[in-house]
N, C-alpha and C positions, 0 to 999 in steps of 0.2 A: 494354200499356205500350210506349211508343216507346223504342227503344234504338238509338243509333248505334254501330256497331262499325268502327273504323279498323284497317287492317293494311297491311303492305308496307314499313314503315320498316326502317332498319338502318344499319350503318356503311358508308360509301362514301368513296372518295377524291375529291379535287377533280377535276372534269371528268366524274365518273361520272353514272349515271342511276338513277332509282328510279321505280316506279309504285306509288302509294298507292291503296288501295281503301276504299270506304265502303259499308257495307251497313246496312240498317235493317229493323226489324220494325214492323208496325202503321202503316206510312206508305208512300205511293207517291211516289217522287222526282219523277216527271214532273208531279205536281200542285203542286209547290212550287219556289220559288227556293232552290237549295242552294249552300252555299259551303264552301270549305276555309279553315281558319284556322290560323295558325302562331303559336306562342309560343316565342320564343327564350329561352335561359336567362336568368332574371332580368328578363324583360320581359313586357309585357302580350300577351295574345292578340289578334291582328289578322286581319281578313279579307284573304285574298290572292287568292282566285279565286272566281268565282260563275258559275252557269249557270242560265238562266231555265227556267221551267216550259213544258210543252207541246211541240208539235212544231217550232215555229220557234225553234230554240235560239239564244240569244245568250250569249256568254261575255265576261267581263271580268276584268281582273287588276289587282293593285296595282302601283304604281311601274313598274319596267321588267322585270317578270317575264314578260310576254307572249312574249318571244323564247325563253324557256327552259321555261316551264310550260304545260301544256295540261290544262284540265278537260274532262271528257266524261262522258256518261251512257249506260248500257246499260239501256234500259227493259225488255227481256226478262228481265234478271237483277235489275233494280232495284238497280243499283250505280252509284255515281259514282266516277270515277277522277281522279287527279291525276298526270299524267306529268311528271316533272322530269328535265331533262337539263342537262349542263354545270354540275353542282352546285358551289356555292362554299362556303367556310367559313361564311359568314354565313347560309346556308340551314339551318344546324343549329338544331334545335328540336323541339318536340312539335307534331304536326299533327293537327288535329281537323276533323271535318265537322259541319255543323249547318245549320239553315235560315238564310235571310237575311231579316230580322234573326234572330239566334239565339234559341232557346228554352232557357232556363236548365236545365230538367229534361232536355233532350235531349243534353247533353254526354256523350260517351263517355270512354273511357280515353285515347284518342288513340294515335298511333303515333310513336315517336321516330326522328328522322333525325339522324344524326351524320355530318358531313362533315369528314374529317380525313385527313391524310397519315401 
């Protein structure tokens, strides 16, 4: 059974940084396009970053997140990361990883990020 597990969230002040991690069983990340999704309080879950399959990795980001967020993949550990820096209040939300497009049965519990002073 494929299960995505997200971790690394927490409470951080504006301007701070976090690194989120996504691990999975029964699936090899490098064989798939993988994304990080964000669901702000009271809003829909949206794709914010994605990383392509294979060795020639291409990353893409939503809106103007590229300057602050970095998605990466460690194939040896089969983990996908999301580095977030200079966090803003509007980055608050639950963060999930999944394939792109997402598979409904693969959603994990997510990890909560709260940016607050």
